[in-house]
mmCIF file as gemmi writes it, N, C-alpha and C atoms, coordinates in Angstrom:
data_model
loop_
_atom_site.group_PDB
_atom_site.id
_atom_site.type_symbol
_atom_site.label_atom_id
_atom_site.label_alt_id
_atom_site.label_comp_id
_atom_site.label_asym_id
_atom_site.label_entity_id
_atom_site.label_seq_id
_atom_site.pdbx_PDB_ins_code
_atom_site.Cartn_x
_atom_site.Cartn_y
_atom_site.Cartn_z
_atom_site.occupancy
_atom_site.B_iso_or_equiv
_atom_site.pdbx_formal_charge
_atom_site.auth_seq_id
_atom_site.auth_asym_id
_atom_site.pdbx_PDB_model_num
ATOM 1 N N . MET Axp A 1 ? -80.138 18.342 -11.994 1 0 ? 1 A 1
ATOM 2 C CA . MET Axp A 1 ? -81.535 18.016 -12.154 1 0 ? 1 A 1
ATOM 3 C C . MET Axp A 1 ? -82.176 17.799 -10.79 1 0 ? 1 A 1
ATOM 4 N N . GLY Axp A 2 ? -81.472 17.142 -9.859 1 0 ? 2 A 1
ATOM 5 C CA . GLY Axp A 2 ? -82.021 16.907 -8.531 1 0 ? 2 A 1
ATOM 6 C C . GLY Axp A 2 ? -82.305 18.195 -7.795 1 0 ? 2 A 1
ATOM 7 N N . ARG Axp A 3 ? -81.403 19.174 -7.923 1 0 ? 3 A 1
ATOM 8 C CA . ARG Axp A 3 ? -81.602 20.465 -7.254 1 0 ? 3 A 1
ATOM 9 C C . ARG Axp A 3 ? -82.837 21.167 -7.799 1 0 ? 3 A 1
ATOM 10 N N . ALA Axp A 4 ? -83.002 21.167 -9.112 1 0 ? 4 A 1
ATOM 11 C CA . ALA Axp A 4 ? -84.171 21.81 -9.726 1 0 ? 4 A 1
ATOM 12 C C . ALA Axp A 4 ? -85.459 21.143 -9.261 1 0 ? 4 A 1
ATOM 13 N N . CYS Axp A 5 ? -85.447 19.821 -9.156 1 0 ? 5 A 1
ATOM 14 C CA . CYS Axp A 5 ? -86.626 19.094 -8.668 1 0 ? 5 A 1
ATOM 15 C C . CYS Axp A 5 ? -86.906 19.441 -7.214 1 0 ? 5 A 1
ATOM 16 N N . ALA Axp A 6 ? -85.862 19.499 -6.393 1 0 ? 6 A 1
ATOM 17 C CA . ALA Axp A 6 ? -86.053 19.833 -4.981 1 0 ? 6 A 1
ATOM 18 C C . ALA Axp A 6 ? -86.676 21.204 -4.825 1 0 ? 6 A 1
ATOM 19 N N . VAL Axp A 7 ? -86.193 22.169 -5.581 1 0 ? 7 A 1
ATOM 20 C CA . VAL Axp A 7 ? -86.733 23.53 -5.514 1 0 ? 7 A 1
ATOM 21 C C . VAL Axp A 7 ? -88.187 23.54 -5.966 1 0 ? 7 A 1
ATOM 22 N N . SER Axp A 8 ? -88.492 22.818 -7.027 1 0 ? 8 A 1
ATOM 23 C CA . SER Axp A 8 ? -89.856 22.751 -7.545 1 0 ? 8 A 1
ATOM 24 C C . SER Axp A 8 ? -90.8 22.078 -6.547 1 0 ? 8 A 1
ATOM 25 N N . PHE Axp A 9 ? -90.371 20.938 -5.988 1 0 ? 9 A 1
ATOM 26 C CA . PHE Axp A 9 ? -91.206 20.244 -5.005 1 0 ? 9 A 1
ATOM 27 C C . PHE Axp A 9 ? -91.409 21.098 -3.759 1 0 ? 9 A 1
ATOM 28 N N . ALA Axp A 10 ? -90.361 21.776 -3.322 1 0 ? 10 A 1
ATOM 29 C CA . ALA Axp A 10 ? -90.467 22.634 -2.138 1 0 ? 10 A 1
ATOM 30 C C . ALA Axp A 10 ? -91.457 23.765 -2.375 1 0 ? 10 A 1
ATOM 31 N N . ALA Axp A 11 ? -91.418 24.336 -3.564 1 0 ? 11 A 1
ATOM 32 C CA . ALA Axp A 11 ? -92.355 25.416 -3.898 1 0 ? 11 A 1
ATOM 33 C C . ALA Axp A 11 ? -93.8 24.929 -3.855 1 0 ? 11 A 1
ATOM 34 N N . ALA Axp A 12 ? -93.987 23.627 -4.106 1 0 ? 12 A 1
ATOM 35 C CA . ALA Axp A 12 ? -95.327 23.037 -4.069 1 0 ? 12 A 1
ATOM 36 C C . ALA Axp A 12 ? -95.705 22.572 -2.659 1 0 ? 12 A 1
ATOM 37 N N . GLY Axp A 13 ? -94.804 22.767 -1.697 1 0 ? 13 A 1
ATOM 38 C CA . GLY Axp A 13 ? -95.108 22.423 -0.315 1 0 ? 13 A 1
ATOM 39 C C . GLY Axp A 13 ? -94.733 21.019 0.118 1 0 ? 13 A 1
ATOM 40 N N . ALA Axp A 14 ? -93.935 20.326 -0.683 1 0 ? 14 A 1
ATOM 41 C CA . ALA Axp A 14 ? -93.556 18.948 -0.356 1 0 ? 14 A 1
ATOM 42 C C . ALA Axp A 14 ? -92.552 18.903 0.793 1 0 ? 14 A 1
ATOM 43 N N . LYS Axp A 15 ? -92.582 17.806 1.536 1 0 ? 15 A 1
ATOM 44 C CA . LYS Axp A 15 ? -91.538 17.5 2.511 1 0 ? 15 A 1
ATOM 45 C C . LYS Axp A 15 ? -90.454 16.746 1.754 1 0 ? 15 A 1
ATOM 46 N N . LEU Axp A 16 ? -89.19 17.072 2.028 1 0 ? 16 A 1
ATOM 47 C CA . LEU Axp A 16 ? -88.103 16.517 1.226 1 0 ? 16 A 1
ATOM 48 C C . LEU Axp A 16 ? -87.046 15.808 2.053 1 0 ? 16 A 1
ATOM 49 N N . ILE Axp A 17 ? -86.479 14.776 1.473 1 0 ? 17 A 1
ATOM 50 C CA . ILE Axp A 17 ? -85.235 14.18 1.953 1 0 ? 17 A 1
ATOM 51 C C . ILE Axp A 17 ? -84.26 14.304 0.79 1 0 ? 17 A 1
ATOM 52 N N . LEU Axp A 18 ? -83.227 15.098 0.979 1 0 ? 18 A 1
ATOM 53 C CA . LEU Axp A 18 ? -82.218 15.323 -0.055 1 0 ? 18 A 1
ATOM 54 C C . LEU Axp A 18 ? -81.064 14.366 0.197 1 0 ? 18 A 1
ATOM 55 N N . VAL Axp A 19 ? -80.719 13.558 -0.806 1 0 ? 19 A 1
ATOM 56 C CA . VAL Axp A 19 ? -79.689 12.53 -0.649 1 0 ? 19 A 1
ATOM 57 C C . VAL Axp A 19 ? -78.609 12.722 -1.71 1 0 ? 19 A 1
ATOM 58 N N . ASP Axp A 20 ? -77.344 12.74 -1.253 1 0 ? 20 A 1
ATOM 59 C CA . ASP Axp A 20 ? -76.218 12.872 -2.18 1 0 ? 20 A 1
ATOM 60 C C . ASP Axp A 20 ? -74.943 12.503 -1.44 1 0 ? 20 A 1
ATOM 61 N N . LEU Axp A 21 ? -73.889 12.265 -2.174 1 0 ? 21 A 1
ATOM 62 C CA . LEU Axp A 21 ? -72.566 12.045 -1.582 1 0 ? 21 A 1
ATOM 63 C C . LEU Axp A 21 ? -71.932 13.354 -1.121 1 0 ? 21 A 1
ATOM 64 N N . ASN Axp A 22 ? -72.311 14.447 -1.768 1 0 ? 22 A 1
ATOM 65 C CA . ASN Axp A 22 ? -71.689 15.746 -1.553 1 0 ? 22 A 1
ATOM 66 C C . ASN Axp A 22 ? -72.485 16.553 -0.523 1 0 ? 22 A 1
ATOM 67 N N . GLU Axp A 23 ? -72.021 16.53 0.732 1 0 ? 23 A 1
ATOM 68 C CA . GLU Axp A 23 ? -72.734 17.238 1.797 1 0 ? 23 A 1
ATOM 69 C C . GLU Axp A 23 ? -72.794 18.741 1.552 1 0 ? 23 A 1
ATOM 70 N N . ALA Axp A 24 ? -71.716 19.309 1.024 1 0 ? 24 A 1
ATOM 71 C CA . ALA Axp A 24 ? -71.709 20.751 0.746 1 0 ? 24 A 1
ATOM 72 C C . ALA Axp A 24 ? -72.78 21.104 -0.291 1 0 ? 24 A 1
ATOM 73 N N . GLY Axp A 25 ? -72.923 20.273 -1.314 1 0 ? 25 A 1
ATOM 74 C CA . GLY Axp A 25 ? -73.95 20.5 -2.322 1 0 ? 25 A 1
ATOM 75 C C . GLY Axp A 25 ? -75.346 20.383 -1.746 1 0 ? 25 A 1
ATOM 76 N N . LEU Axp A 26 ? -75.537 19.429 -0.837 1 0 ? 26 A 1
ATOM 77 C CA . LEU Axp A 26 ? -76.832 19.285 -0.172 1 0 ? 26 A 1
ATOM 78 C C . LEU Axp A 26 ? -77.173 20.54 0.621 1 0 ? 26 A 1
ATOM 79 N N . LYS Axp A 27 ? -76.182 21.064 1.325 1 0 ? 27 A 1
ATOM 80 C CA . LYS Axp A 27 ? -76.416 22.285 2.121 1 0 ? 27 A 1
ATOM 81 C C . LYS Axp A 27 ? -76.712 23.475 1.217 1 0 ? 27 A 1
ATOM 82 N N . GLU Axp A 28 ? -76.06 23.547 0.061 1 0 ? 28 A 1
ATOM 83 C CA . GLU Axp A 28 ? -76.355 24.616 -0.905 1 0 ? 28 A 1
ATOM 84 C C . GLU Axp A 28 ? -77.794 24.509 -1.389 1 0 ? 28 A 1
ATOM 85 N N . THR Axp A 29 ? -78.222 23.3 -1.704 1 0 ? 29 A 1
ATOM 86 C CA . THR Axp A 29 ? -79.593 23.091 -2.159 1 0 ? 29 A 1
ATOM 87 C C . THR Axp A 29 ? -80.575 23.457 -1.053 1 0 ? 29 A 1
ATOM 88 N N . LEU Axp A 30 ? -80.304 23.023 0.157 1 0 ? 30 A 1
ATOM 89 C CA . LEU Axp A 30 ? -81.166 23.333 1.291 1 0 ? 30 A 1
ATOM 90 C C . LEU Axp A 30 ? -81.322 24.843 1.458 1 0 ? 30 A 1
ATOM 91 N N . ALA Axp A 31 ? -80.238 25.585 1.248 1 0 ? 31 A 1
ATOM 92 C CA . ALA Axp A 31 ? -80.279 27.045 1.381 1 0 ? 31 A 1
ATOM 93 C C . ALA Axp A 31 ? -81.144 27.705 0.308 1 0 ? 31 A 1
ATOM 94 N N . LEU Axp A 32 ? -81.36 27.035 -0.815 1 0 ? 32 A 1
ATOM 95 C CA . LEU Axp A 32 ? -82.178 27.59 -1.893 1 0 ? 32 A 1
ATOM 96 C C . LEU Axp A 32 ? -83.68 27.394 -1.673 1 0 ? 32 A 1
ATOM 97 N N . LEU Axp A 33 ? -84.034 26.535 -0.731 1 0 ? 33 A 1
ATOM 98 C CA . LEU Axp A 33 ? -85.444 26.212 -0.51 1 0 ? 33 A 1
ATOM 99 C C . LEU Axp A 33 ? -86.112 27.281 0.353 1 0 ? 33 A 1
ATOM 100 N N . PRO Axp A 34 ? -87.424 27.469 0.173 1 0 ? 34 A 1
ATOM 101 C CA . PRO Axp A 34 ? -88.13 28.429 1.025 1 0 ? 34 A 1
ATOM 102 C C . PRO Axp A 34 ? -87.955 28.064 2.502 1 0 ? 34 A 1
ATOM 103 N N . PRO Axp A 35 ? -87.866 29.058 3.374 1 0 ? 35 A 1
ATOM 104 C CA . PRO Axp A 35 ? -87.63 28.797 4.799 1 0 ? 35 A 1
ATOM 105 C C . PRO Axp A 35 ? -88.658 27.867 5.445 1 0 ? 35 A 1
ATOM 106 N N . SER Axp A 36 ? -89.852 27.837 4.924 1 0 ? 36 A 1
ATOM 107 C CA . SER Axp A 36 ? -90.905 27 5.508 1 0 ? 36 A 1
ATOM 108 C C . SER Axp A 36 ? -90.809 25.532 5.08 1 0 ? 36 A 1
ATOM 109 N N . THR Axp A 37 ? -89.884 25.207 4.185 1 0 ? 37 A 1
ATOM 110 C CA . THR Axp A 37 ? -89.752 23.839 3.677 1 0 ? 37 A 1
ATOM 111 C C . THR Axp A 37 ? -89.278 22.9 4.77 1 0 ? 37 A 1
ATOM 112 N N . LYS Axp A 38 ? -89.955 21.767 4.877 1 0 ? 38 A 1
ATOM 113 C CA . LYS Axp A 38 ? -89.516 20.718 5.792 1 0 ? 38 A 1
ATOM 114 C C . LYS Axp A 38 ? -88.621 19.783 4.977 1 0 ? 38 A 1
ATOM 115 N N . ALA Axp A 39 ? -87.328 19.831 5.273 1 0 ? 39 A 1
ATOM 116 C CA . ALA Axp A 39 ? -86.369 19.046 4.499 1 0 ? 39 A 1
ATOM 117 C C . ALA Axp A 39 ? -85.262 18.535 5.405 1 0 ? 39 A 1
ATOM 118 N N . LYS Axp A 40 ? -84.769 17.344 5.072 1 0 ? 40 A 1
ATOM 119 C CA . LYS Axp A 40 ? -83.628 16.751 5.756 1 0 ? 40 A 1
ATOM 120 C C . LYS Axp A 40 ? -82.595 16.407 4.701 1 0 ? 40 A 1
ATOM 121 N N . ILE Axp A 41 ? -81.329 16.46 5.093 1 0 ? 41 A 1
ATOM 122 C CA . ILE Axp A 41 ? -80.278 16.041 4.177 1 0 ? 41 A 1
ATOM 123 C C . ILE Axp A 41 ? -79.638 14.758 4.697 1 0 ? 41 A 1
ATOM 124 N N . VAL Axp A 42 ? -79.299 13.88 3.76 1 0 ? 42 A 1
ATOM 125 C CA . VAL Axp A 42 ? -78.645 12.613 4.081 1 0 ? 42 A 1
ATOM 126 C C . VAL Axp A 42 ? -77.471 12.453 3.126 1 0 ? 42 A 1
ATOM 127 N N . THR Axp A 43 ? -76.273 12.386 3.68 1 0 ? 43 A 1
ATOM 128 C CA . THR Axp A 43 ? -75.089 12.144 2.868 1 0 ? 43 A 1
ATOM 129 C C . THR Axp A 43 ? -74.949 10.631 2.713 1 0 ? 43 A 1
ATOM 130 N N . LEU Axp A 44 ? -75.064 10.169 1.465 1 0 ? 44 A 1
ATOM 131 C CA . LEU Axp A 44 ? -75.132 8.738 1.224 1 0 ? 44 A 1
ATOM 132 C C . LEU Axp A 44 ? -74.724 8.423 -0.206 1 0 ? 44 A 1
ATOM 133 N N . ASN Axp A 45 ? -74.028 7.329 -0.383 1 0 ? 45 A 1
ATOM 134 C CA . ASN Axp A 45 ? -73.713 6.819 -1.711 1 0 ? 45 A 1
ATOM 135 C C . ASN Axp A 45 ? -74.872 5.92 -2.131 1 0 ? 45 A 1
ATOM 136 N N . ILE Axp A 46 ? -75.7 6.374 -3.054 1 0 ? 46 A 1
ATOM 137 C CA . ILE Axp A 46 ? -76.874 5.588 -3.435 1 0 ? 46 A 1
ATOM 138 C C . ILE Axp A 46 ? -76.501 4.324 -4.21 1 0 ? 46 A 1
ATOM 139 N N . CYS Axp A 47 ? -75.226 4.184 -4.579 1 0 ? 47 A 1
ATOM 140 C CA . CYS Axp A 47 ? -74.772 2.947 -5.225 1 0 ? 47 A 1
ATOM 141 C C . CYS Axp A 47 ? -74.436 1.866 -4.199 1 0 ? 47 A 1
ATOM 142 N N . ASP Axp A 48 ? -74.424 2.238 -2.917 1 0 ? 48 A 1
ATOM 143 C CA . ASP Axp A 48 ? -74.197 1.285 -1.831 1 0 ? 48 A 1
ATOM 144 C C . ASP Axp A 48 ? -75.557 0.732 -1.416 1 0 ? 48 A 1
ATOM 145 N N . ASP Axp A 49 ? -75.898 -0.434 -1.949 1 0 ? 49 A 1
ATOM 146 C CA . ASP Axp A 49 ? -77.228 -1.008 -1.737 1 0 ? 49 A 1
ATOM 147 C C . ASP Axp A 49 ? -77.609 -1.12 -0.265 1 0 ? 49 A 1
ATOM 148 N N . ASP Axp A 50 ? -76.703 -1.597 0.56 1 0 ? 50 A 1
ATOM 149 C CA . ASP Axp A 50 ? -77.012 -1.776 1.983 1 0 ? 50 A 1
ATOM 150 C C . ASP Axp A 50 ? -77.316 -0.44 2.661 1 0 ? 50 A 1
ATOM 151 N N . ALA Axp A 51 ? -76.52 0.58 2.359 1 0 ? 51 A 1
ATOM 152 C CA . ALA Axp A 51 ? -76.741 1.902 2.954 1 0 ? 51 A 1
ATOM 153 C C . ALA Axp A 51 ? -78.06 2.498 2.472 1 0 ? 51 A 1
ATOM 154 N N . LEU Axp A 52 ? -78.347 2.324 1.193 1 0 ? 52 A 1
ATOM 155 C CA . LEU Axp A 52 ? -79.586 2.857 0.631 1 0 ? 52 A 1
ATOM 156 C C . LEU Axp A 52 ? -80.812 2.182 1.251 1 0 ? 52 A 1
ATOM 157 N N . ILE Axp A 53 ? -80.768 0.87 1.369 1 0 ? 53 A 1
ATOM 158 C CA . ILE Axp A 53 ? -81.888 0.135 1.967 1 0 ? 53 A 1
ATOM 159 C C . ILE Axp A 53 ? -82.073 0.548 3.429 1 0 ? 53 A 1
ATOM 160 N N . ALA Axp A 54 ? -80.988 0.708 4.158 1 0 ? 54 A 1
ATOM 161 C CA . ALA Axp A 54 ? -81.081 1.134 5.559 1 0 ? 54 A 1
ATOM 162 C C . ALA Axp A 54 ? -81.705 2.518 5.665 1 0 ? 54 A 1
ATOM 163 N N . MET Axp A 55 ? -81.312 3.445 4.787 1 0 ? 55 A 1
ATOM 164 C CA . MET Axp A 55 ? -81.878 4.793 4.811 1 0 ? 55 A 1
ATOM 165 C C . MET Axp A 55 ? -83.371 4.749 4.505 1 0 ? 55 A 1
ATOM 166 N N . ILE Axp A 56 ? -83.763 3.958 3.54 1 0 ? 56 A 1
ATOM 167 C CA . ILE Axp A 56 ? -85.173 3.863 3.168 1 0 ? 56 A 1
ATOM 168 C C . ILE Axp A 56 ? -85.984 3.28 4.323 1 0 ? 56 A 1
ATOM 169 N N . ARG Axp A 57 ? -85.459 2.277 4.989 1 0 ? 57 A 1
ATOM 170 C CA . ARG Axp A 57 ? -86.171 1.679 6.131 1 0 ? 57 A 1
ATOM 171 C C . ARG Axp A 57 ? -86.374 2.697 7.242 1 0 ? 57 A 1
ATOM 172 N N . VAL Axp A 58 ? -85.36 3.495 7.519 1 0 ? 58 A 1
ATOM 173 C CA . VAL Axp A 58 ? -85.455 4.502 8.577 1 0 ? 58 A 1
ATOM 174 C C . VAL Axp A 58 ? -86.44 5.597 8.189 1 0 ? 58 A 1
ATOM 175 N N . ARG Axp A 59 ? -86.466 5.956 6.936 1 0 ? 59 A 1
ATOM 176 C CA . ARG Axp A 59 ? -87.285 7.072 6.463 1 0 ? 59 A 1
ATOM 177 C C . ARG Axp A 59 ? -88.605 6.619 5.828 1 0 ? 59 A 1
ATOM 178 N N . ALA Axp A 60 ? -89.005 5.399 6.043 1 0 ? 60 A 1
ATOM 179 C CA . ALA Axp A 60 ? -90.172 4.824 5.35 1 0 ? 60 A 1
ATOM 180 C C . ALA Axp A 60 ? -91.449 5.616 5.544 1 0 ? 60 A 1
ATOM 181 N N . LYS Axp A 61 ? -91.545 6.434 6.561 1 0 ? 61 A 1
ATOM 182 C CA . LYS Axp A 61 ? -92.766 7.21 6.798 1 0 ? 61 A 1
ATOM 183 C C . LYS Axp A 61 ? -92.84 8.462 5.933 1 0 ? 61 A 1
ATOM 184 N N . THR Axp A 62 ? -91.775 8.785 5.226 1 0 ? 62 A 1
ATOM 185 C CA . THR Axp A 62 ? -91.754 9.956 4.349 1 0 ? 62 A 1
ATOM 186 C C . THR Axp A 62 ? -91.822 9.485 2.909 1 0 ? 62 A 1
ATOM 187 N N . PRO Axp A 63 ? -92.797 9.979 2.123 1 0 ? 63 A 1
ATOM 188 C CA . PRO Axp A 63 ? -92.888 9.55 0.714 1 0 ? 63 A 1
ATOM 189 C C . PRO Axp A 63 ? -91.594 9.862 -0.041 1 0 ? 63 A 1
ATOM 190 N N . LEU Axp A 64 ? -91.193 8.942 -0.895 1 0 ? 64 A 1
ATOM 191 C CA . LEU Axp A 64 ? -89.966 9.126 -1.681 1 0 ? 64 A 1
ATOM 192 C C . LEU Axp A 64 ? -90.31 9.377 -3.133 1 0 ? 64 A 1
ATOM 193 N N . THR Axp A 65 ? -89.64 10.331 -3.745 1 0 ? 65 A 1
ATOM 194 C CA . THR Axp A 65 ? -89.807 10.623 -5.162 1 0 ? 65 A 1
ATOM 195 C C . THR Axp A 65 ? -88.44 10.702 -5.791 1 0 ? 65 A 1
ATOM 196 N N . SER Axp A 66 ? -88.258 10.112 -6.929 1 0 ? 66 A 1
ATOM 197 C CA . SER Axp A 66 ? -86.981 10.121 -7.62 1 0 ? 66 A 1
ATOM 198 C C . SER Axp A 66 ? -86.6 11.524 -8.052 1 0 ? 66 A 1
ATOM 199 N N . ALA Axp A 67 ? -85.319 11.839 -8.001 1 0 ? 67 A 1
ATOM 200 C CA . ALA Axp A 67 ? -84.838 13.145 -8.465 1 0 ? 67 A 1
ATOM 201 C C . ALA Axp A 67 ? -85.067 13.317 -9.959 1 0 ? 67 A 1
ATOM 202 N N . GLY Axp A 68 ? -85.387 12.253 -10.657 1 0 ? 68 A 1
ATOM 203 C CA . GLY Axp A 68 ? -85.63 12.347 -12.09 1 0 ? 68 A 1
ATOM 204 C C . GLY Axp A 68 ? -86.944 13.01 -12.447 1 0 ? 68 A 1
ATOM 205 N N . CYS Axp A 69 ? -87.69 13.425 -11.481 1 0 ? 69 A 1
ATOM 206 C CA . CYS Axp A 69 ? -88.997 14.081 -11.666 1 0 ? 69 A 1
ATOM 207 C C . CYS Axp A 69 ? -89.862 13.269 -12.605 1 0 ? 69 A 1
């Protein structure tokens, strides 16, 4: 579901931060996006509260949208 949302948001011109534990999967998703997409990948366990909060603080200037669309 997250990959489908990323592709949909990218098609609409959104800037993306792709977050997952699986770096290979993130790179696969990144490869599916249009070349003009501004996207970053972050390998992170979103169940690790401290890591998630730290990532959000660093990326606070980029709007966040849940993969749940």
